[in-house]
N, C-alpha and C positions, 0 to 999 in steps of 0.2 A: 452441422458445420464439416461433414468429412469434404463436400463437395469444393471447399477451399483447398485442401488437403495438398500438398505440395506448391503451392502457388507463391510464383518468384518475386519477390517485389524488389519495386524499383527505386523506393527510398532506402536513404541510409537510417536508421536509428540510431543515436547517442542516448545510451541508457546511461540514466544518471541516478546514482545514491548517497544519501546521505546515512552514516552510523555511528554508532557509539555503544560498545558491548550489546553486539548484537550476532554472539557467539549459537544461538540457536537454529537460525535459520538462516543467515547469511551467505553460507556455501551451498547450499543449495535455490537460492534466489537468486542469485548472480550464473551457477548452470544453468540453470534453465534458461535463463534471454540468452547466452552465449552466444548459439549458433545465428540468432533472428540478428543479434546487435552488431552495428556499425562499426562500434566503441563501448566500453563501459567505462564511465567515470564514478570514483569512488573517494568520496570524502568523508577520512574518518575522522571522529575526535569528537569532544565535550563539546557541547553551548551552552554557554555563563548563563541562559538567561530561564537555559531547565533546571542548570544543577547548582543552585545558589550557594549550596554548599561545601564547592570543589574550591580546595586552597589554592591562593592565588599562586602559589609555585610548581603547581601542580602541571604538567606539561600538557594534559586532557587527551593524550591518547587510551584509548580502554584498559580497561583494568581486570577483563574475563578473556575470553579466549579470541578473541576479536582478529586481533594480531596476528595470533599464527596461522588462520584461517586466511587472511589475506595473504601469506607468504604462500601458502599453499594455493590459491587461485593464482597466483604470479608465476608460480613453480609450472601451472598446469596451461599457462596461458602461450599455447603454438602458436596463436597466429598474433600475438603483441597486441592485442586489443585493449585490456587492463590497466588503467592509469589508475594510481592509488595517492592520494594527499591527505597526508596526518598533521593534523595542528588542533591547535584551541579556536575556538570564534565566540565573539562576542554576540552575537542574536542569528537566526534561521536566516534571517533575508541574507548577512553577510557570505553564508556557508552556501548557501542554494546558488548565489553571483559568482561565487567563486568557481562552479562549476561551467559555470556559461563563457569562462574566457576561457577553455578548453574546448569547448563544442564545434568540431568539424561536419557532424552529420546535418541530416534536412529536416529532420524530427529529433524533440526531447521524449524522452519516456521517463517518465519518474518512478522511478521501482522500489519501495518499501525491503527494509531487509527481513520482514516476514511475508513477503508479497510472492506468492510461484505461480507462475502461469504455466501453460501447459503449449505446446510445439505447434496443437490445430488453433487454441487460439489466439496463439500472436499471428498465426497467418491470416487470420480473420479479419482481424485489427490493420493489417497489411493492406488487405484487399478492398475493405470498406474505405479506407483513407485514401486509398489512390483510386478508387473510384469517385471519390467525393474531393479530390484536390484540390480543383478551383473554388471550392466553395467553406470549407472550413480550415480552423488554425487550431482547436484546438479539440479535444479528445476526451472526454466523461466515460469511467467504466463504471460500473456498479462493482461493490465489490461485497462477497460470504464470508464473513468475520468470524473467525471459530474463536469459542470461548470456553478456555479452561482443556481441553481437547480435542481431538480430533471429529468430536462427533455431537456438538452441538454448536449453534451458530447464531447471527442477527444479521440479516442485511442492514449497513450502511446507508445504503443510497448511489448516488453516481460520485465518482471522484475522478476530479482534475487529473490526469494522468499525461497526456498527449499536448506535444505543443508546435506548432510550424517554427521553426528557428530562424531566425535572422540576425546580423550581425548588430550588434547596439542592444537586445534583449536586455531587460532587467527583471527579477520580481517587487512586484508592488503592494500586493497582496501575498498573503503563507502560500496558496496554491496556485495565485493565479498571475498568468507572462504578460508583460505588458511590453511597450518598446519606450524607448528613451532615445531622445527627447519628445518623441509627437507624440507620449499617450498613449490610450487603449488602440487594441485593434481598429481598423478602420473599415466600412462595409457594412451592405446589409447586413439587417436580422436574419440569422441562419442559424438557427439550435434544433435538429430534429432528431427521434431514437429510430434507429433503425434495428429492423429483426428480420435476419435474412435475408439481409437484400436488398427488405423494402420498406418505406418512409412509415412509422407508426401513426408518428407527434409529431408538428409542429409548436415552437416555444419562440420566446422575444429574446433568448440569448444572440452575442454578437458574435457569429461565426463558429458558434460551439456545436461539435457532433454528440449525442450519448449513445451509447450504444446500448442497445436493449437488453436486460438481463435474462429474457428468455433466449439470448444469445449469444452471451456470456458474463458472466461473474469470475471475478478474480477468488483464486484462492488467497484468504487475504490471515495469515495465524499470527492476530495482532494483539490475543489474549490468550496465547497458550504460551505459558515463559512460565519462569522459575520464581519463587516469591519478589527476589530480590532485580529483579528484571520488570516485574508489576510495580515495584515501586518507583524503581525509576520511572515506567512510564507515568506514573502519577503523580511525577513532577511536573511532567509538562504539560499532562490534563488541567495541571491545577491551575498552573500559568493561563491556559487557553479559555477556560472552560466553569473551572472549579469541581472538586470533587466531594459527593455524597460524606458526609459526617459520618467516621470511622466505616467506609466503606469497606478498606481494605480487611478490618477485624472479621465485622460481622459476616458479609457476602463470601471475597474473594479465600478466607479461611476456614468460613463457616461453612460452605456450601458441603462441602466434602463428608463431614459428621451429620449436616443437619441439612439435606434438598431443600425441605421445605421453607427454609429460610428466602426462597426466592417467590414463592408467594407472596411472603410480607414486605421484600423489599424489592423485588426484581433485580438483573443481574448487572442492570448498568452504572457506573462509578457516575457518572456526568452528571454536576449540578445543574449548568444549563446546557440542554439536547439540541444537537446540531439539529439543522429544520425546524426545529421548535415540536418535535415528535418521539417518544419514547420508542426503544427498539423491541421486537420481540425478539424472544431467544426459540429458536426451533432444533428438532430432535435434525440430525442428519446420518444417514444409512448408505449414500453415494461415494464415488471412487472418489480417491484423491489422484494430484499427481504422480504418475508413479516414479517421479525422479525422489518422490519420501520414500518410499516403499521401506529404506533401513533405516528410518528415522527412528532417533528410542521412544519420541513418544505418539509412535502411530500406532502401535495396543493399547494404550494406557489409558483408560474409560475410568474418568475424575465422580460420574455421579449417573445416576439413573437417568431414563427419559422424561425429557422436560414434558410432554402428554400427559405423562401419568402423577408426577408431581403436582402438575398445576392443577389436572384435573379438568381442562378446559376439552372443546369437541375442533377445535381448528387440525384442518387435517396436518399431515407432515409435507416438508417441501423436500426435494429432493434433486 
């Protein structure tokens, strides 16, 4: 992606983030996109459907160090890009739709609190969307999801992350942005996968572009968390897809003492797997975004190499 270095994007990207108890990676995720963003809209607070045991009188504000991190980000916000809204929401749709009320950019860029991009990746995204501006309204990016530490990951497949913004847009599904009141995006089917500026694959989705994993995969630290944070995530997974019985005790807690547990149970907590497939776990020995060099989890390896544990012959992915 070096040939896109220094590319000056013409579109305005509104980075949108929803968070609750996200102290472990939130600061890094926001700082990584700060220079790229036209604005950063952060909605912080609990969602009732994913936190059913939260007392009614609770404000919904994070109980870990998230609030402190948001204050730090605002203090460092020299360009006045960051807008923070804190309260409690009934469901995820209401929370996501609220940040749409504050968007002033051309594109909505959904960034998770544990999802890190490099400057080169952001320049590449901007370059491709500029080249395909007349044909594309939605962008999907593959995720390299790290599991337990910085040395093991699985490929989650393409995730909806970018949406061309128009006034009146609303979320009607969990990750798919549609227009109200006119329904879905209009236009000819246009879904293709791009690698190094060349179309690799065409599909049938409506004005969707999928960036090829050979060109970009996000660094998603979605399973590199403390036990308490993982329990919070499992509440959401249980609501959306269901969780394997006793997964937390057997696999999440058990793997460090007995890595061979992965042979019997695998690593995934999903009862119903996205895309109808299970995710393979791989070793990772490549680079991480430089912004994470000082992260406290950076040098911690929780267990050994997957290829040795599973005694399989598949090659490492870097």
